Backbone as CSV, one residue per row, in Angstrom:
resi,resn,N_x,N_y,N_z,CA_x,CA_y,CA_z,C_x,C_y,C_z
1,UNK,13.447,-80.710,-29.273,13.317,-80.802,-30.721,13.660,-79.459,-31.358
2,UNK,14.165,-79.507,-32.568,14.548,-78.291,-33.292,13.588,-78.103,-34.460
3,UNK,13.020,-76.918,-34.553,12.147,-76.555,-35.651,12.438,-75.105,-36.000
4,UNK,13.495,-74.866,-36.765,13.901,-73.524,-37.171,13.903,-73.416,-38.684
5,UNK,13.425,-72.286,-39.187,13.403,-72.022,-40.612,14.018,-70.647,-40.845
6,UNK,14.913,-70.559,-41.818,15.459,-69.288,-42.270,15.289,-69.260,-43.781
7,UNK,14.585,-68.254,-44.285,14.318,-68.147,-45.716,14.730,-66.777,-46.226
8,UNK,15.201,-66.737,-47.455,15.423,-65.488,-48.168,14.769,-65.659,-49.523
9,UNK,13.848,-64.751,-49.827,13.139,-64.836,-51.097,12.396,-63.554,-51.393
10,UNK,11.666,-63.579,-52.495,10.907,-62.402,-52.930,9.411,-62.652,-52.778
11,UNK,8.703,-61.586,-52.398,7.244,-61.665,-52.277,6.632,-61.861,-53.662
12,UNK,5.729,-62.813,-53.777,5.091,-63.064,-55.069,3.933,-62.102,-55.331
13,UNK,3.370,-61.533,-54.273,2.317,-60.515,-54.388,2.284,-59.745,-53.078
14,UNK,1.503,-58.684,-53.028,1.405,-57.896,-51.803,0.887,-58.756,-50.655
15,UNK,1.293,-58.413,-49.452,0.920,-59.141,-48.245,-0.575,-58.959,-47.973
16,UNK,-1.247,-60.049,-47.580,-2.665,-59.977,-47.212,-2.764,-59.837,-45.699
17,UNK,-3.258,-58.695,-45.234,-3.398,-58.427,-43.804,-4.860,-58.563,-43.409
18,UNK,-5.112,-59.371,-42.363,-6.468,-59.540,-41.826,-6.396,-59.446,-40.314
19,UNK,-7.557,-59.399,-39.679,-7.630,-59.354,-38.222,-8.555,-60.455,-37.731
20,UNK,-8.161,-61.105,-36.652,-8.990,-62.148,-36.046,-10.141,-61.480,-35.304
21,UNK,-11.164,-62.261,-34.887,-12.245,-61.677,-34.082,-11.730,-61.042,-32.777
22,UNK,-10.582,-61.504,-32.283,-9.989,-60.931,-31.075,-9.090,-59.729,-31.417
23,UNK,-9.173,-59.241,-32.657,-8.438,-58.071,-33.138,-6.918,-58.280,-33.180
24,UNK,-6.478,-59.514,-33.443,-5.060,-59.816,-33.634,-4.746,-59.738,-35.134
25,UNK,-3.699,-58.988,-35.477,-3.299,-58.870,-36.882,-2.620,-60.157,-37.323
26,UNK,-2.980,-60.617,-38.516,-2.333,-61.786,-39.109,-2.134,-61.504,-40.600
27,UNK,-0.923,-61.711,-41.067,-0.603,-61.484,-42.473,-0.156,-62.788,-43.100
28,UNK,-0.593,-63.025,-44.322,-0.172,-64.197,-45.076,0.483,-63.723,-46.370
29,UNK,1.500,-64.460,-46.778,2.192,-64.127,-48.017,2.939,-65.356,-48.514
30,UNK,3.387,-65.273,-49.755,4.151,-66.356,-50.363,5.513,-65.826,-50.772
31,UNK,6.554,-66.562,-50.388,7.921,-66.217,-50.775,8.379,-67.140,-51.897
32,UNK,8.948,-66.568,-52.929,9.592,-67.343,-53.989,11.058,-67.468,-53.604
33,UNK,11.503,-68.699,-53.332,12.868,-68.958,-52.873,13.574,-69.798,-53.930
34,UNK,14.664,-69.257,-54.481,15.413,-69.980,-55.506,16.057,-71.222,-54.919
35,UNK,16.067,-72.284,-55.718,16.769,-73.495,-55.326,18.261,-73.304,-55.561
36,UNK,19.074,-74.069,-54.878,20.523,-73.913,-54.949,21.132,-74.527,-56.204
37,UNK,20.338,-75.230,-56.987,20.864,-75.910,-58.164,20.002,-75.588,-59.366
38,UNK,20.519,-75.922,-60.555,19.788,-75.680,-61.795,19.194,-76.989,-62.291
39,UNK,18.101,-76.891,-63.046,17.462,-78.092,-63.575,18.216,-78.587,-64.817
40,UNK,17.679,-79.590,-65.484,18.341,-80.196,-66.636,18.521,-79.208,-67.789
41,UNK,17.667,-78.184,-67.858,17.775,-77.175,-68.913,18.716,-76.040,-68.542
42,UNK,19.338,-76.113,-67.367,20.257,-75.073,-66.930,19.570,-73.862,-66.316
43,UNK,18.287,-74.002,-65.969,17.529,-72.887,-65.397,17.333,-73.101,-63.904
44,UNK,17.261,-72.006,-63.168,16.976,-72.078,-61.730,15.481,-72.214,-61.520
45,UNK,15.115,-73.108,-60.631,13.721,-73.243,-60.242,13.538,-72.605,-58.882
46,UNK,12.296,-72.343,-58.511,12.007,-71.716,-57.225,10.924,-72.509,-56.514
47,UNK,10.967,-72.460,-55.197,9.901,-73.000,-54.374,9.055,-71.829,-53.905
48,UNK,7.757,-72.024,-53.861,6.830,-70.991,-53.421,6.300,-71.416,-52.062
49,UNK,6.751,-70.709,-51.024,6.512,-71.130,-49.656,5.522,-70.185,-48.988
50,UNK,4.446,-70.764,-48.447,3.429,-69.979,-47.745,3.910,-69.649,-46.343
51,UNK,3.731,-68.381,-45.957,4.221,-67.889,-44.672,3.100,-67.116,-43.985
52,UNK,3.035,-67.248,-42.654,2.085,-66.510,-41.823,2.879,-65.762,-40.762
53,UNK,2.506,-64.518,-40.503,3.144,-63.733,-39.447,2.061,-63.003,-38.665
54,UNK,2.258,-62.835,-37.369,1.210,-62.340,-36.477,1.576,-60.995,-35.843
55,UNK,0.573,-60.339,-35.311,0.633,-59.151,-34.447,1.316,-57.958,-35.122
56,UNK,2.125,-57.226,-34.373,2.727,-55.991,-34.877,3.627,-56.241,-36.081
57,UNK,4.343,-57.356,-36.069,5.198,-57.677,-37.210,4.372,-57.824,-38.487
58,UNK,3.161,-58.376,-38.363,2.276,-58.527,-39.522,1.874,-57.163,-40.077
59,UNK,1.536,-56.237,-39.190,1.150,-54.898,-39.638,2.332,-54.175,-40.276
60,UNK,3.508,-54.298,-39.674,4.705,-53.665,-40.243,5.023,-54.221,-41.625
61,UNK,4.952,-55.527,-41.763,5.233,-56.154,-43.050,4.247,-55.678,-44.113
62,UNK,2.967,-55.646,-43.768,1.951,-55.218,-44.734,2.146,-53.757,-45.139
63,UNK,2.626,-52.934,-44.218,2.828,-51.518,-44.525,4.055,-51.257,-45.380
64,UNK,5.107,-52.050,-45.235,6.374,-51.738,-45.868,6.748,-52.628,-47.043
65,UNK,6.362,-53.874,-47.038,6.805,-54.795,-48.090,5.748,-54.899,-49.189
66,UNK,6.190,-54.800,-50.404,5.309,-54.905,-51.568,5.803,-56.033,-52.471
67,UNK,4.998,-56.374,-53.455,5.339,-57.442,-54.391,6.749,-57.240,-54.943
68,UNK,7.553,-58.311,-54.936,8.911,-58.271,-55.455,9.959,-57.936,-54.417
69,UNK,9.540,-57.540,-53.207,10.506,-57.168,-52.167,11.319,-58.386,-51.737
70,UNK,12.605,-58.177,-51.505,13.496,-59.235,-51.027,13.422,-59.259,-49.507
71,UNK,12.992,-60.406,-48.962,12.780,-60.542,-47.521,13.614,-61.673,-46.955
72,UNK,14.062,-61.477,-45.733,14.609,-62.547,-44.926,13.596,-62.854,-43.837
73,UNK,13.297,-64.125,-43.620,12.272,-64.535,-42.654,12.856,-65.626,-41.766
74,UNK,12.606,-65.521,-40.466,12.943,-66.600,-39.550,11.676,-67.039,-38.847
75,UNK,11.577,-68.335,-38.585,10.379,-68.863,-37.936,10.451,-70.366,-37.787
76,UNK,9.284,-71.004,-37.918,9.203,-72.453,-37.749,8.179,-73.015,-38.730
77,UNK,8.267,-74.303,-39.006,7.284,-74.984,-39.849,6.151,-75.482,-38.966
78,UNK,4.939,-75.319,-39.466,3.776,-75.772,-38.708,2.788,-76.425,-39.667
79,UNK,2.170,-77.491,-39.219,1.120,-78.133,-40.016,-0.197,-78.002,-39.282
80,UNK,-1.250,-77.899,-40.060,-2.606,-77.856,-39.500,-3.529,-78.534,-40.499
81,UNK,-4.722,-78.865,-40.054,-5.692,-79.463,-40.973,-7.079,-78.963,-40.630
82,UNK,-7.953,-79.027,-41.625,-9.347,-78.625,-41.455,-10.200,-79.396,-42.451
83,UNK,-11.488,-79.319,-42.263,-12.419,-79.991,-43.169,-13.039,-78.940,-44.068
84,UNK,-12.919,-79.150,-45.388,-13.455,-78.163,-46.327,-14.959,-78.351,-46.529
85,UNK,-15.556,-77.552,-47.406,-17.007,-77.567,-47.618,-17.499,-78.897,-48.185
86,UNK,-16.625,-79.650,-48.878,-17.002,-80.947,-49.439,-16.803,-82.079,-48.430
87,UNK,-16.400,-81.739,-47.223,-16.207,-82.755,-46.194,-14.867,-83.461,-46.260
88,UNK,-13.939,-82.948,-47.038,-12.621,-83.563,-47.164,-11.645,-82.934,-46.170
89,UNK,-10.751,-83.738,-45.643,-9.725,-83.258,-44.720,-8.605,-82.630,-45.547
90,UNK,-8.267,-81.391,-45.256,-7.225,-80.662,-45.975,-6.075,-80.412,-45.010
91,UNK,-4.850,-80.790,-45.427,-3.659,-80.580,-44.611,-2.852,-79.420,-45.190
92,UNK,-2.406,-78.542,-44.324,-1.654,-77.355,-44.733,-0.335,-77.327,-43.977
93,UNK,0.757,-77.146,-44.705,2.073,-76.946,-44.102,2.519,-75.549,-44.471
94,UNK,2.901,-74.754,-43.461,3.303,-73.373,-43.704,4.374,-72.972,-42.710
95,UNK,5.048,-71.877,-43.008,6.042,-71.312,-42.104,5.346,-70.252,-41.261
96,UNK,5.488,-70.355,-39.947,5.005,-69.307,-39.050,6.219,-68.457,-38.705
97,UNK,6.220,-67.226,-39.212,7.384,-66.352,-39.068,7.385,-65.687,-37.704
98,UNK,8.554,-65.667,-37.078,8.730,-64.919,-35.837,9.096,-63.469,-36.141
99,UNK,9.949,-63.280,-37.142,10.303,-61.927,-37.559,10.777,-61.938,-39.003
100,UNK,10.958,-60.733,-39.528,11.386,-60.594,-40.922,12.373,-59.445,-41.007
101,UNK,13.079,-59.391,-42.137,14.008,-58.294,-42.398,13.919,-57.938,-43.872
102,UNK,13.731,-56.661,-44.164,13.781,-56.192,-45.546,15.254,-56.188,-45.954
103,UNK,15.596,-56.835,-47.058,16.994,-57.021,-47.434,17.482,-56.102,-48.544
104,UNK,16.622,-55.223,-49.031,17.069,-54.227,-49.998,16.196,-52.998,-49.854
105,UNK,16.740,-51.877,-50.270,15.972,-50.638,-50.178,14.933,-50.590,-51.284
106,UNK,13.934,-49.785,-51.088,12.893,-49.641,-52.106,13.483,-49.073,-53.385
107,UNK,14.405,-48.108,-53.275,14.985,-47.505,-54.478,15.804,-48.529,-55.258
108,UNK,16.501,-49.432,-54.558,17.267,-50.465,-55.251,16.337,-51.414,-55.988
109,UNK,15.202,-51.772,-55.356,14.262,-52.692,-55.975,13.583,-52.063,-57.180
110,UNK,13.352,-50.736,-57.126,12.639,-50.061,-58.210,13.581,-49.534,-59.283
111,UNK,14.835,-50.012,-59.261,15.761,-49.669,-60.336,16.610,-48.465,-60.050
112,UNK,16.677,-48.025,-58.816,17.525,-46.890,-58.464,18.967,-47.310,-58.366
113,UNK,19.755,-46.462,-57.746,21.182,-46.724,-57.594,21.408,-47.907,-56.680
114,UNK,22.216,-48.842,-57.113,22.525,-50.008,-56.304,23.544,-49.644,-55.249
115,UNK,23.339,-50.044,-54.020,24.326,-49.869,-52.981,24.218,-48.577,-52.207
116,UNK,23.644,-47.538,-52.783,23.436,-46.302,-52.065,24.705,-45.519,-51.780
117,UNK,25.792,-45.807,-52.464,27.042,-45.125,-52.194,27.133,-43.783,-52.892
118,UNK,28.206,-43.040,-52.628,28.445,-41.742,-53.246,29.077,-41.938,-54.609
119,UNK,28.534,-41.258,-55.603,29.113,-41.284,-56.935,29.353,-39.843,-57.349
120,UNK,30.610,-39.430,-57.612,30.857,-38.041,-57.992,30.234,-37.741,-59.342
121,UNK,29.733,-36.513,-59.480,29.138,-36.123,-60.757,30.244,-35.864,-61.766
122,UNK,29.907,-35.839,-63.035,30.896,-35.641,-64.086,31.469,-34.231,-64.057
123,UNK,30.737,-33.250,-63.500,31.203,-31.879,-63.494,32.258,-31.632,-62.424
124,UNK,32.395,-32.517,-61.451,33.378,-32.326,-60.397,34.752,-32.800,-60.850
125,UNK,35.796,-32.001,-60.574,37.138,-32.464,-60.953,37.553,-33.614,-60.048
126,UNK,38.187,-34.593,-60.650,38.609,-35.743,-59.857,40.064,-35.631,-59.436
127,UNK,40.771,-34.657,-59.988,42.192,-34.525,-59.690,42.487,-33.078,-59.294
128,UNK,41.791,-32.542,-58.300,41.897,-31.138,-57.930,43.182,-30.855,-57.176
129,UNK,43.687,-29.621,-57.341,44.869,-29.167,-56.616,44.363,-28.430,-55.381
130,UNK,44.581,-28.958,-54.202,43.985,-28.408,-52.998,44.894,-27.526,-52.182
131,UNK,45.974,-27.036,-52.668,46.761,-26.207,-51.783,47.912,-25.502,-52.451
132,UNK,48.531,-26.091,-53.410,49.713,-25.489,-54.017,49.359,-24.649,-55.218
133,UNK,50.351,-23.909,-55.702,50.151,-23.109,-56.898,50.438,-23.909,-58.157
134,UNK,51.146,-25.019,-57.988,51.484,-25.802,-59.154,50.306,-26.693,-59.533
135,UNK,50.122,-26.904,-60.813,49.038,-27.798,-61.226,49.329,-29.218,-60.776
136,UNK,48.293,-29.933,-60.547,48.469,-31.306,-60.056,49.066,-32.169,-61.150
137,UNK,49.934,-33.055,-60.734,50.569,-33.945,-61.682,49.722,-35.195,-61.818
138,UNK,49.764,-35.742,-62.987,49.003,-36.966,-63.204,49.717,-38.104,-62.506
139,UNK,49.019,-38.738,-61.620,49.587,-39.863,-60.897,48.752,-41.089,-61.196
140,UNK,49.423,-42.193,-61.319,48.669,-43.417,-61.534,48.209,-43.917,-60.168
141,UNK,46.919,-43.929,-59.983,46.381,-44.386,-58.706,46.424,-45.906,-58.669
142,UNK,46.564,-46.464,-57.471,46.593,-47.920,-57.393,45.271,-48.499,-57.895
143,UNK,45.364,-49.647,-58.495,44.178,-50.286,-59.058,43.183,-50.604,-57.942
144,UNK,41.929,-50.443,-58.265,40.882,-50.787,-57.313,40.856,-52.297,-57.163
145,UNK,40.869,-52.796,-55.930,40.875,-54.254,-55.756,39.599,-54.877,-56.300
146,UNK,39.749,-56.049,-56.856,38.608,-56.794,-57.387,38.211,-57.848,-56.356
147,UNK,37.073,-57.629,-55.723,36.609,-58.557,-54.705,35.608,-59.557,-55.275
148,UNK,35.584,-59.726,-56.562,34.643,-60.634,-57.197,34.920,-62.081,-56.847
149,UNK,33.940,-62.905,-57.097,34.032,-64.324,-56.767,35.115,-65.025,-57.573
150,UNK,35.331,-64.567,-58.819,36.276,-65.260,-59.691,37.674,-64.653,-59.647
151,UNK,37.886,-63.610,-58.855,39.205,-62.988,-58.833,40.165,-63.832,-57.994
152,UNK,41.422,-63.837,-58.436,42.458,-64.585,-57.728,43.431,-63.583,-57.127
153,UNK,43.440,-63.411,-55.806,44.302,-62.399,-55.201,45.781,-62.737,-55.319
154,UNK,46.128,-63.957,-55.683,47.519,-64.370,-55.747,48.049,-64.429,-57.173
155,UNK,47.238,-64.032,-58.145,47.713,-64.083,-59.525,48.610,-62.879,-59.798
156,UNK,49.470,-63.012,-60.760,50.333,-61.916,-61.147,51.631,-61.862,-60.371
157,UNK,51.745,-62.553,-59.288,52.966,-62.562,-58.499,53.852,-63.718,-58.908
158,UNK,54.975,-63.813,-58.249,55.861,-64.933,-58.528,55.421,-66.128,-57.700
159,UNK,55.495,-67.322,-58.237,55.064,-68.498,-57.479,55.996,-68.762,-56.305
160,UNK,55.423,-69.305,-55.240,56.211,-69.626,-54.057,56.829,-71.007,-54.230
161,UNK,58.047,-71.148,-53.789,58.731,-72.420,-53.873,58.639,-73.085,-52.505
162,UNK,57.743,-74.048,-52.349,57.524,-74.744,-51.096,57.815,-76.229,-51.267
163,UNK,58.424,-76.796,-50.248,58.599,-78.237,-50.254,57.721,-78.817,-49.156
164,UNK,57.563,-80.112,-49.160,56.735,-80.780,-48.142,57.291,-80.560,-46.744
165,UNK,58.597,-80.334,-46.626,59.222,-80.111,-45.315,58.835,-78.751,-44.730
166,UNK,58.376,-77.825,-45.568,58.002,-76.485,-45.099,56.594,-76.470,-44.470
167,UNK,55.816,-77.489,-44.723,54.432,-77.509,-44.261,54.339,-78.119,-42.861
168,UNK,53.506,-77.551,-41.987,53.411,-78.055,-40.616,52.541,-79.290,-40.477
169,UNK,52.000,-79.807,-41.523,51.092,-80.967,-41.407,51.474,-82.066,-42.358
């Protein structure tokens, strides 16, 4: 049987870390996972999924992940039941995580620089002459490629003239 879960979502609050009587660390948390579609009003809805993680991974998660952190979690779905104080049977379905991955840096989450790349300061010359006595000439640098989802890498060129006989299928 297959019981695999892969989730990517944000922590709704800080992780709750507890220890069993046998001194095993167990952490519980809720992930807000966006749905792949929008509702009738054009808004994205989210599912709030309860997750449990055990042992060293639980301690690591509690130490490093805070509310709003983007997490990737792998694990399995598990159901359990118990009888509450009123004598009613309560059924719980939750994800038992095997491991997790922090998917963004703390500085990115707290509004720092996205991507962590190098950005030259305004005081640095961008067109320096590194060897000759002549001043550097203004050159038009090639355009930075647009890797966006809506960019068309084939636009701007001449259309190809293909017939059905040119296709191998």
